C-alpha positions as CSV (number, residue, x, y, z in Angstrom):
1,M,0.1,0.2,0.0
2,L,2.8,2.6,1.0
3,E,4.5,1.3,-2.5
4,Q,1.5,2.1,-4.4
5,R,1.5,5.3,-2.8
6,L,5.1,6.2,-3.3
7,N,4.7,5.4,-7.1
8,E,1.6,7.8,-7.2
9,L,3.3,10.7,-5.2
10,L,6.4,10.1,-8.3
11,A,3.9,10.0,-11.2
12,Q,3.1,13.8,-10.6
13,T,6.9,14.8,-10.8
14,E,9.8,14.2,-13.7
15,L,11.5,12.1,-11.4
16,A,12.3,8.3,-12.7
17,L,13.8,6.3,-10.1
18,S,14.6,2.5,-10.3
19,D,12.8,0.2,-8.3
20,Q,16.1,0.1,-6.0
21,Q,16.1,3.4,-5.4
22,K,11.6,3.0,-4.2
23,Q,12.4,0.1,-1.9
24,Q,15.2,2.0,-0.2
25,L,13.1,5.1,-0.1
26,L,10.3,2.8,1.6
27,A,12.8,1.2,4.0
28,L,13.5,4.7,4.9
29,V,10.1,5.7,5.8
30,R,9.5,2.7,7.5
31,L,13.0,3.0,9.6
32,L,11.7,6.6,10.8
33,H,8.7,5.6,11.4
34,K,10.0,2.7,13.9
35,W,12.5,5.0,15.5
36,N,10.1,7.8,15.6
37,K,8.5,6.1,18.4
38,A,11.5,6.2,20.7
39,Y,13.5,9.2,19.8
40,N,11.1,11.5,18.3
41,L,12.8,12.4,15.5
42,T,10.1,14.4,13.8
43,S,6.7,15.5,14.3
44,V,5.2,13.6,11.4
45,R,4.1,10.4,12.9
46,E,2.5,8.5,10.0
47,P,4.1,6.8,7.0
48,E,2.1,8.0,4.3
49,A,2.7,11.6,5.4
50,M,6.1,11.2,5.8
51,L,6.1,10.1,2.1
52,V,4.7,13.4,1.2
53,K,6.2,16.1,4.1
54,H,10.0,14.1,3.9
55,I,10.3,12.4,1.1
56,M,9.1,14.4,-1.7
57,D,9.8,17.1,-0.4
58,S,13.7,16.4,0.1
59,L,13.3,14.7,-3.8
60,V,12.2,17.9,-5.6
61,V,15.4,19.9,-5.0
62,S,16.9,16.9,-6.7
63,P,17.2,18.7,-10.3
64,W,19.1,21.8,-9.2
65,L,21.9,20.0,-7.5
66,Q,25.4,20.8,-9.0
67,G,28.5,19.2,-8.5
68,Q,29.1,16.0,-6.4
69,R,29.5,17.5,-3.2
70,F,26.9,18.3,-1.1
71,I,26.5,19.0,2.8
72,D,23.2,19.0,4.6
73,V,23.2,21.2,7.5
74,G,20.7,20.7,10.4
75,T,20.0,17.1,8.7
76,G,17.6,16.2,11.8
77,P,16.7,12.7,10.9
78,G,18.6,13.2,7.6
79,L,16.7,15.2,5.6
80,P,16.7,16.1,2.6
81,G,20.2,14.1,2.5
82,L,19.0,10.8,2.7
83,P,16.3,10.7,0.1
84,L,18.5,12.7,-2.6
85,A,21.6,10.5,-1.8
86,I,19.3,7.3,-2.4
87,I,18.1,9.1,-6.1
88,N,21.7,10.3,-6.5
89,P,24.3,7.5,-6.2
90,D,27.0,9.3,-8.1
91,K,27.2,12.7,-5.9
92,Q,28.6,12.6,-2.4
93,F,26.4,13.9,0.6
94,F,27.6,14.8,4.2
95,L,24.8,15.0,6.8
96,L,25.4,17.4,9.9
97,D,23.6,17.5,13.0
98,S,24.7,18.2,16.7
99,L,22.0,16.0,18.0
100,G,23.7,12.1,18.6
101,K,20.3,10.7,18.3
102,R,19.9,11.8,14.9
103,I,23.3,11.0,13.7
104,R,22.8,7.3,15.1
105,F,19.4,7.3,13.1
106,I,21.7,8.1,9.8
107,R,24.1,5.6,10.8
108,Q,21.4,2.9,11.2
109,V,19.8,3.7,7.5
110,I,23.4,3.8,5.8
111,L,24.0,0.2,7.3
112,E,20.5,-1.1,6.5
113,L,20.4,0.6,3.2
114,G,24.0,-0.2,2.1
115,L,24.2,3.2,1.1
116,K,28.1,4.3,0.1
117,N,27.5,7.8,-0.7
118,V,26.5,9.1,2.9
119,T,28.7,10.4,5.6
120,P,27.3,11.5,9.1
121,L,28.8,14.4,11.0
122,Q,27.7,15.1,14.8
123,S,28.7,18.9,15.1
124,R,27.7,22.2,15.2
125,V,27.9,23.8,11.9
126,E,30.4,26.4,13.7
127,D,32.6,24.1,14.4
128,F,33.2,22.0,11.2
129,H,35.5,22.3,8.5
130,D,36.5,20.7,5.6
131,E,39.4,21.6,3.3
132,A,37.8,20.7,0.2
133,G,34.5,22.7,0.7
134,F,31.2,21.6,-0.7
135,D,29.5,22.0,-4.3
136,G,26.3,22.9,-2.8
137,V,25.3,23.6,1.0
138,L,21.7,22.3,1.6
139,S,19.4,23.2,4.2
140,R,15.6,22.6,5.0
141,A,13.6,24.3,7.9
142,F,17.2,25.3,9.4
143,A,17.3,28.7,9.8
144,S,16.8,32.1,8.4
145,L,18.9,33.2,5.4
146,T,21.3,35.6,7.2
147,D,21.9,33.0,9.9
148,M,22.4,30.4,7.6
149,L,25.1,32.2,5.5
150,N,27.0,33.7,8.8
151,W,27.1,30.2,10.2
152,C,27.8,28.1,7.0
153,G,29.6,30.8,4.8
154,H,33.0,28.7,5.4
155,L,31.1,25.5,3.8
156,P,31.1,26.0,-0.3
157,A,34.1,25.4,-2.2
158,E,35.1,28.2,-4.9
159,G,31.8,28.4,-7.0
160,G,30.0,26.4,-4.7
161,C,26.0,27.6,-3.5
162,F,23.7,27.7,-0.9
163,L,20.6,25.5,-1.5
164,A,17.4,26.9,1.1
165,L,14.7,24.9,0.9
166,K,11.9,27.0,2.0
167,G,8.3,26.9,2.6
168,I,7.7,30.4,1.3
169,Y,9.3,32.8,-0.9
170,P,11.3,34.8,1.7
171,N,11.2,38.1,0.4
172,D,12.3,39.5,3.7
173,E,15.3,37.6,4.2
174,L,16.2,38.0,0.7
175,A,16.2,42.0,1.5
176,Q,18.7,41.5,4.4
177,L,21.4,39.3,2.8
178,P,24.7,39.6,4.0
179,E,27.4,41.5,2.1
180,G,29.2,39.3,-0.2
181,F,26.4,36.7,-1.1
182,A,24.0,37.0,-3.7
183,L,20.7,35.6,-4.9
184,V,21.6,33.5,-8.2
185,G,18.0,32.3,-8.7
186,A,14.9,31.3,-7.2
187,H,12.9,28.1,-8.1
188,T,9.4,27.2,-7.2
189,L,9.3,23.2,-5.9
190,V,6.1,21.5,-6.7
191,V,5.4,19.1,-3.9
192,P,2.9,16.4,-4.8
193,E,-0.1,17.4,-2.6
194,L,1.5,19.7,-0.1
């Protein structure tokens, strides 16, 4: 039933996934549902709702991923990083969060799903440094644009960019971008049934 629901949602997008990727996404939802009971990883409780609010909401940014190395800042239970890693096995994803329970969950998902392109990182973003830098710095419901850019300004590689997944177009936040940053593009992300 959950598989049929995922197929219905995917049919409303341009995304083309393999059967293995679909099975991995469903396994992620089941793990999230199971762990959520004990660890309170997300306020979304029902697997059907997780498909829309977590999986599809994460996947729709995939067409805008340019490059190979991405860091998901304030990833929580691995969103959007884990779903994106599942459907982009050719790219590397680093999932950063300060809470140990979230990183333990992500490690379990990596193990059970056999993901080779995900690196969990337990740290505060201000304290984390990576010499190579990242092609994209992702955040979903993490912070205001000003806070994100101030806290994460050291993360992009030369030519790298920030991908801020916002629920509503942030006019006020864009008007207050810190010096040295500019809006390169804004895309409407259509999440089926959300």
